[in-house]
C-alpha positions as semicolon CSV with decimal commas, in nm:
position;residue;x (nm);y (nm);z (nm)
1;M;-0,020;0,011;-0,016
2;G;0,122;0,365;-0,083
3;T;0,163;0,594;0,179
4;S;-0,135;0,868;0,206
5;K;-0,090;1,225;0,113
6;K;-0,215;1,513;0,167
7;K;-0,200;1,902;0,125
8;C;-0,062;2,168;0,399
9;I;-0,250;2,467;0,438
10;V;0,049;2,729;0,389
11;C;0,226;2,599;0,168
12;N;0,025;2,398;-0,051
13;Q;0,213;2,099;-0,139
14;I;0,100;1,762;-0,137
15;K;0,346;1,577;0,071
16;N;0,317;1,239;0,223
17;E;0,130;1,176;0,607
18;T;0,481;1,107;0,726
19;E;0,603;1,491;0,624
20;F;0,331;1,621;0,890
21;N;0,321;1,684;1,245
22;R;0,157;1,880;1,560
23;E;0,121;2,199;1,539
24;H;-0,055;2,401;1,862
25;V;-0,249;2,682;1,664
26;I;-0,176;2,888;2,015
27;P;0,149;2,794;2,076
28;E;0,257;2,549;2,339
29;T;0,518;2,791;2,548
30;I;0,168;3,016;2,623
31;G;-0,040;2,719;2,715
32;G;-0,230;2,655;2,428
33;V;-0,347;2,321;2,358
34;Y;-0,532;2,256;2,070
35;E;-0,345;2,140;1,781
36;I;-0,438;1,976;1,409
37;K;-0,227;1,810;1,171
38;S;-0,220;2,018;0,857
39;V;0,108;2,186;0,874
40;C;0,382;2,053;0,722
41;I;0,681;1,956;0,943
42;L;0,867;2,245;0,728
43;C;0,605;2,501;0,770
44;N;0,586;2,438;1,119
45;E;0,963;2,488;1,167
46;R;0,908;2,817;1,005
47;F;0,570;2,982;1,208
48;G;0,801;2,882;1,536
49;K;1,101;3,097;1,439
50;K;0,919;3,364;1,219
51;I;0,592;3,394;1,422
52;D;0,545;3,173;1,759
53;T;0,891;3,237;1,910
54;P;0,856;3,626;1,898
55;L;0,471;3,601;1,975
56;V;0,577;3,422;2,315
57;N;0,854;3,635;2,374
58;H;0,721;3,981;2,357
59;K;0,693;4,185;2,647
60;V;0,303;4,186;2,762
61;I;0,370;3,802;2,680
62;L;0,602;3,715;2,928
63;I;0,473;3,898;3,237
64;N;0,187;3,682;3,187
65;R;0,405;3,348;3,144
66;H;0,580;3,485;3,474
67;E;0,267;3,486;3,607
68;Y;0,159;3,133;3,513
69;K;0,457;2,972;3,497
70;L;0,486;2,898;3,183
71;K;0,832;2,800;3,039
72;R;0,953;2,716;2,705
73;G;1,024;2,311;2,658
74;G;1,382;2,278;2,696
75;Y;1,435;2,606;2,836
76;R;1,494;2,617;3,302
77;G;1,389;3,001;3,270
78;I;1,123;3,294;3,159
79;P;1,305;3,567;2,973
80;N;1,316;3,892;3,153
81;P;1,046;4,133;2,957
82;F;1,259;4,436;3,162
83;K;1,600;4,331;3,123
84;G;1,833;4,642;3,174
85;I;1,873;4,922;3,426
86;Y;1,640;5,180;3,505
87;V;1,718;5,513;3,678
88;Q;1,471;5,739;3,928
89;D;1,492;6,097;3,877
90;N;1,678;6,101;4,192
91;G;1,978;5,895;4,039
92;E;1,909;5,578;4,207
93;K;1,910;5,245;3,985
94;Y;1,688;4,941;3,976
95;T;1,659;4,683;3,810
96;V;1,313;4,454;3,776
97;N;1,272;4,099;3,855
98;F;1,015;3,838;3,889
99;N;1,001;3,669;4,234
100;Q;0,842;3,291;4,270
101;E;0,524;3,327;4,258
102;G;0,549;3,528;3,923
103;E;0,469;3,893;4,062
104;A;0,717;4,191;3,922
105;T;0,954;4,346;4,217
106;A;1,214;4,678;4,172
107;D;1,526;4,620;4,340
108;I;1,761;4,881;4,367
109;L;2,141;4,882;4,297
110;P;2,408;4,862;4,547
111;K;2,522;5,209;4,620
112;F;2,797;5,262;4,836
113;E;2,878;5,651;5,000
114;D;3,221;5,646;5,213
115;N;3,230;5,995;5,292
116;V;2,855;6,074;5,480
117;L;2,921;6,218;5,831
118;E;2,777;6,142;6,169
119;N;2,837;6,262;6,458
120;N;3,185;6,456;6,294
121;K;3,308;6,044;6,210
122;R;3,317;5,924;5,824
123;V;3,112;5,619;5,838
124;G;3,029;5,410;5,517
125;K;2,661;5,385;5,377
126;L;2,526;5,139;5,162
127;T;2,177;5,126;4,981
128;I;2,089;4,770;4,879
129;A;1,741;4,582;4,881
130;K;1,651;4,398;5,138
131;K;1,676;4,063;4,936
132;D;2,015;4,101;4,899
133;M;2,123;4,166;5,239
134;D;2,354;3,877;5,300
135;K;2,599;3,950;5,058
136;I;2,638;4,324;5,243
137;P;3,004;4,188;5,407
138;R;3,127;4,106;4,992
139;I;2,968;4,423;4,819
140;I;3,147;4,636;5,170
141;N;3,518;4,486;5,113
142;R;3,466;4,463;4,709
143;E;3,411;4,861;4,775
144;L;3,701;4,931;5,010
145;I;3,938;4,723;4,743
146;N;3,804;4,991;4,543
147;R;3,907;5,237;4,685
148;K;4,255;5,101;4,784
149;L;4,173;5,100;5,137
150;Y;4,170;4,727;5,389
151;M;3,955;4,488;5,384
152;L;3,757;4,404;5,735
153;D;3,781;4,096;5,894
154;K;3,460;4,158;6,063
155;I;3,174;4,412;5,954
156;M;2,854;4,460;6,211
157;P;2,636;4,695;5,999
158;E;2,362;4,826;6,177
159;P;2,060;4,836;5,899
160;I;1,807;5,121;5,849
161;E;1,543;5,010;5,619
162;I;1,388;5,308;5,392
163;Q;1,103;5,226;5,237
164;G;1,152;5,318;4,847
165;E;0,948;5,501;4,616
166;E;0,725;5,353;4,371
167;L;0,889;5,310;4,007
168;V;0,673;5,336;3,753
169;L;0,786;5,235;3,417
170;I;0,660;5,370;3,081
171;E;0,751;5,090;2,838
172;R;0,679;5,152;2,417
173;T;0,638;4,792;2,254
174;N;0,611;4,672;1,956
175;N;0,246;4,508;1,905
176;N;0,379;4,380;1,524
177;P;0,450;3,968;1,729
178;L;0,118;3,968;1,883
179;I;-0,096;4,084;1,553
180;F;0,100;3,864;1,316
181;G;0,068;3,567;1,576
182;A;-0,286;3,640;1,574
183;L;-0,317;3,624;1,211
184;K;-0,126;3,301;1,227
185;I;-0,351;3,168;1,454
186;A;-0,703;3,312;1,302
187;Y;-0,586;3,128;1,003
188;E;-0,491;2,788;1,118
189;F;-0,833;2,731;1,326
190;C;-1,049;2,864;1,003
191;H;-0,865;2,589;0,797
192;E;-0,979;2,312;1,075
193;V;-1,348;2,474;1,146
194;V;-1,462;2,626;0,779
195;P;-1,578;2,381;0,525
196;N;-1,372;2,395;0,197
197;Y;-1,156;2,774;0,397
198;V;-0,933;2,675;0,154
199;N;-1,110;2,844;-0,134
200;D;-1,169;3,173;0,011
201;E;-1,007;3,487;-0,135
202;L;-0,875;3,627;0,197
203;S;-0,750;3,272;0,274
204;E;-0,484;3,238;-0,058
205;K;-0,380;3,666;0,076
206;Y;-0,332;3,534;0,432
207;R;-0,187;3,241;0,326
208;K;0,059;3,420;0,096
209;V;0,146;3,703;0,387
210;L;0,259;3,408;0,613
211;L;0,507;3,305;0,429
212;K;0,618;3,606;0,325
213;P;0,878;3,820;0,532
214;I;0,659;4,010;0,805
215;D;0,599;4,330;0,640
216;E;0,653;4,555;1,005
217;D;0,487;4,864;0,813
218;N;0,132;4,727;0,683
219;I;0,069;4,474;0,913
220;G;-0,160;4,646;1,122
221;K;-0,402;4,677;0,801
222;F;-0,532;4,325;0,928
223;L;-0,654;4,431;1,210
224;I;-1,042;4,597;1,227
225;K;-1,061;4,949;1,352
226;D;-1,397;4,948;1,410
227;E;-1,486;5,015;1,731
228;V;-1,800;4,948;1,693
229;L;-1,763;4,586;1,587
230;I;-1,534;4,561;1,826
231;N;-1,686;4,662;2,084
232;A;-1,996;4,431;1,989
233;F;-1,748;4,143;2,038
234;L;-1,596;4,240;2,333
235;N;-1,941;4,231;2,471
236;R;-2,035;3,924;2,306
237;V;-1,746;3,797;2,516
238;L;-1,836;3,979;2,842
239;K;-2,152;3,772;2,867
240;I;-1,953;3,375;2,864
241;D;-1,942;3,386;3,260
242;T;-1,637;3,101;3,300
243;I;-1,427;3,311;3,130
244;E;-1,107;3,447;3,334
245;K;-0,738;3,613;3,234
246;H;-0,596;3,291;3,224
247;H;-0,798;3,132;2,945
248;H;-0,722;3,217;2,567
249;L;-0,994;3,248;2,300
250;I;-1,039;3,204;1,937
251;F;-1,378;3,297;1,892
252;L;-1,532;3,267;1,537
253;T;-1,841;3,377;1,395
254;P;-2,031;3,522;1,127
255;V;-2,196;3,870;1,105
256;K;-2,439;4,004;0,835
257;N;-2,403;4,165;0,533
258;R;-1,993;4,182;0,678
259;G;-1,832;3,866;0,617
260;T;-1,699;3,589;0,863
261;F;-1,472;3,748;1,145
262;C;-1,250;3,635;1,388
263;F;-1,167;3,756;1,785
264;I;-0,843;3,618;1,954
265;K;-0,760;3,663;2,295
266;L;-0,464;3,577;2,449
267;F;-0,444;3,649;2,851
268;Q;-0,579;4,022;2,841
269;M;-0,491;4,083;2,467
270;T;-0,726;4,101;2,212
271;V;-0,723;4,140;1,815
272;L;-0,989;4,087;1,561
273;I;-0,919;4,020;1,189
274;K;-1,204;3,925;0,948
275;M;-1,160;3,585;0,747
276;S;-1,362;3,620;0,472
277;K;-1,607;3,871;0,276
278;K;-1,869;3,608;0,321
279;E;-2,063;3,425;0,577
280;M;-1,901;3,078;0,566
281;L;-2,065;2,973;0,876
282;E;-2,447;2,951;1,011
283;N;-2,348;3,022;1,369
284;E;-2,045;3,092;1,618
285;V;-1,808;2,880;1,737
286;I;-1,587;2,993;2,045
287;L;-1,250;2,757;2,098
288;F;-1,132;2,757;2,489
289;N;-0,815;2,703;2,653
290;D;-0,765;2,712;2,990
291;V;-0,376;2,776;3,072
292;I;-0,443;2,697;3,428
293;Q;-0,623;2,344;3,335
294;G;-0,368;2,298;3,074
295;K;-0,767;2,161;2,861
296;C;-0,931;2,370;2,570
297;G;-1,278;2,283;2,442
298;M;-1,499;2,400;2,176
299;Q;-1,819;2,537;2,225
300;I;-2,082;2,456;1,906
301;P;-2,462;2,538;1,899
302;V;-2,622;2,206;1,784
303;N;-2,929;2,082;1,709
304;I;-2,993;1,793;1,923
305;K;-3,154;1,470;1,729
306;S;-3,203;1,227;1,987
307;F;-3,060;1,176;2,355
308;D;-3,044;0,891;2,591
309;V;-3,056;0,951;2,992
310;K;-2,842;0,714;3,177
311;L;-2,905;0,667;3,529
312;K;-2,762;0,581;3,798
313;L;-2,949;0,235;3,969
314;A;-2,838;0,106;4,368
315;D;-2,782;-0,241;4,358
316;D;-3,140;-0,346;4,475
317;K;-3,280;-0,162;4,202
318;S;-3,409;-0,241;3,846
319;K;-3,406;-0,104;3,541
320;P;-3,727;0,114;3,508
321;K;-3,957;0,001;3,189
322;G;-3,992;0,401;3,189
323;A;-4,012;0,806;3,376
324;L;-4,304;0,909;3,476
325;T;-4,459;1,244;3,211
326;N;-4,714;1,475;3,276
327;D;-5,003;1,531;3,130
328;N;-4,847;1,718;2,830
329;G;-4,667;1,396;2,774
330;Q;-4,287;1,575;2,945
331;T;-4,076;1,432;3,149
332;P;-4,044;1,615;3,542
333;V;-3,682;1,672;3,691
334;F;-3,680;1,647;4,053
335;N;-3,433;1,706;4,350
336;E;-3,372;1,452;4,646
337;K;-3,644;1,493;4,815
338;G;-3,912;1,477;4,537
339;E;-3,988;1,843;4,449
340;I;-3,992;1,893;4,089
341;L;-3,681;2,096;3,957
342;Y;-3,801;2,111;3,605
343;N;-4,136;2,090;3,408
344;H;-3,886;1,850;3,146
345;L;-3,649;1,692;3,062
346;D;-3,510;1,920;2,801
347;K;-3,473;2,219;3,077
348;L;-3,130;2,017;3,139
349;I;-3,055;1,990;2,756
350;G;-2,843;2,371;2,688
351;A;-2,802;2,505;2,349
352;E;-2,428;2,460;2,360
353;Y;-2,168;2,223;2,439
354;I;-1,810;2,165;2,472
355;V;-1,675;1,942;2,242
356;P;-1,325;1,779;2,430
357;K;-1,141;1,643;2,125
358;R;-0,952;1,789;1,853
359;N;-1,176;1,561;1,572
360;E;-1,489;1,526;1,679
361;F;-1,653;1,857;1,590
362;I;-1,511;1,813;1,222
363;S;-1,803;1,565;1,165
364;K;-2,113;1,747;1,113
365;S;-2,323;1,429;1,327
366;M;-2,179;1,342;1,662
367;K;-2,204;1,208;2,021
368;I;-2,237;1,393;2,333
369;R;-2,212;1,296;2,711
370;Q;-2,364;1,503;2,958
371;E;-2,202;1,429;3,343
372;F;-2,462;1,461;3,582
373;S;-2,279;1,291;3,843
374;N;-2,194;1,562;4,046
375;N;-2,541;1,726;4,061
376;N;-2,890;1,591;4,262
377;F;-3,111;1,540;3,906
378;Y;-3,347;1,268;3,943
379;L;-3,616;1,113;3,752
380;K;-3,951;0,920;3,871
381;G;-3,996;0,569;3,767
382;T;-4,338;0,450;3,651
383;D;-4,288;0,101;3,808
384;E;-4,258;0,242;4,125
385;T;-3,884;0,231;4,167
386;G;-3,869;0,580;4,283
387;L;-3,603;0,833;4,227
388;L;-3,351;0,742;4,007
389;K;-3,081;0,978;3,984
390;I;-2,951;1,080;3,633
391;E;-2,611;1,033;3,550
392;A;-2,510;1,142;3,218
393;I;-2,715;1,224;2,907
394;E;-2,607;1,116;2,575
395;F;-2,713;1,305;2,269
396;K;-2,691;1,287;1,950
397;V;-2,673;1,630;1,750
398;R;-2,576;1,800;1,424
399;L;-2,345;2,058;1,428
400;L;-2,423;2,410;1,372
401;I;-2,139;2,568;1,188
């Protein structure tokens, strides 16, 4: 049998399956979990050097990497986005570092003065960060040697704690790595979700942009700057109760008479890009990526074809012949006391589901299992079996995308 082949969504070349590997749509270094296998190894490596590395080392992203302790594979630590020395108006010099909790701290650089007069005596004054107190003898002796003075066998400092002024940093940063990284994320996600996106006009345009050297002067033109549209997307995202700063988000949706748009959220950074001039989906699709838990899932509107209730049965209970229904043919849901919570079982069935596995959403029809083992929802059996706890509901659905 011959080796199966497929086309890379970036270089458009048909290659053997063995020439493809896993590509993280959101870089793994910043907690990305969602993977595809439609980018060849060569293009994957190009994207890693050209797009992913500048993105994950952008100053804003690095601050978040320190907060969530997101190290790059094979690297011991996380680069310091504030590397260097900062000078205050009063001449004091500081470095900015990150503690074990991922918090930024300003540490004053040691400053030694040997011409300070106190009570007609010449004394040495050393200003040092509190965390560096154990370095005092070494620093003092080094300063004495520099002044051609004798080293001291014993140093007994008299510490005076001084509260330093708040260090305010105003940093200018190039956002092009964020924009280009978001374009790559949106492009790859569209190819996985949108049917026939490969034939779209903007798909081909973005493919060529991603392959060429980065055009630093014109990269901003891919951003949507329509404040009304941006606010509409932000308001929609804010309605998602579970969204937090540590969630990455890819929100792909059609906009009537405007086309198909992709809203990218990486930590607190957001980018909106138009992916097609046509409405290429029936409904919105949202990818959630939890950086802390290392999990991702897809929220997709569905049309439920059928469902099967799985009940948790005690050893002394046989499977009921059916569930109690009311006069309208509806199946009530009860709590553990036998009180009606919902008049009909469909109240437990939402319109959107988190699809945990990558390949499941590609098929138009699929099965979804929703667990209820941690909730106290019950049905009543028609044959005196009493209350029966709902363990799970399995659905057969059609995805509305």
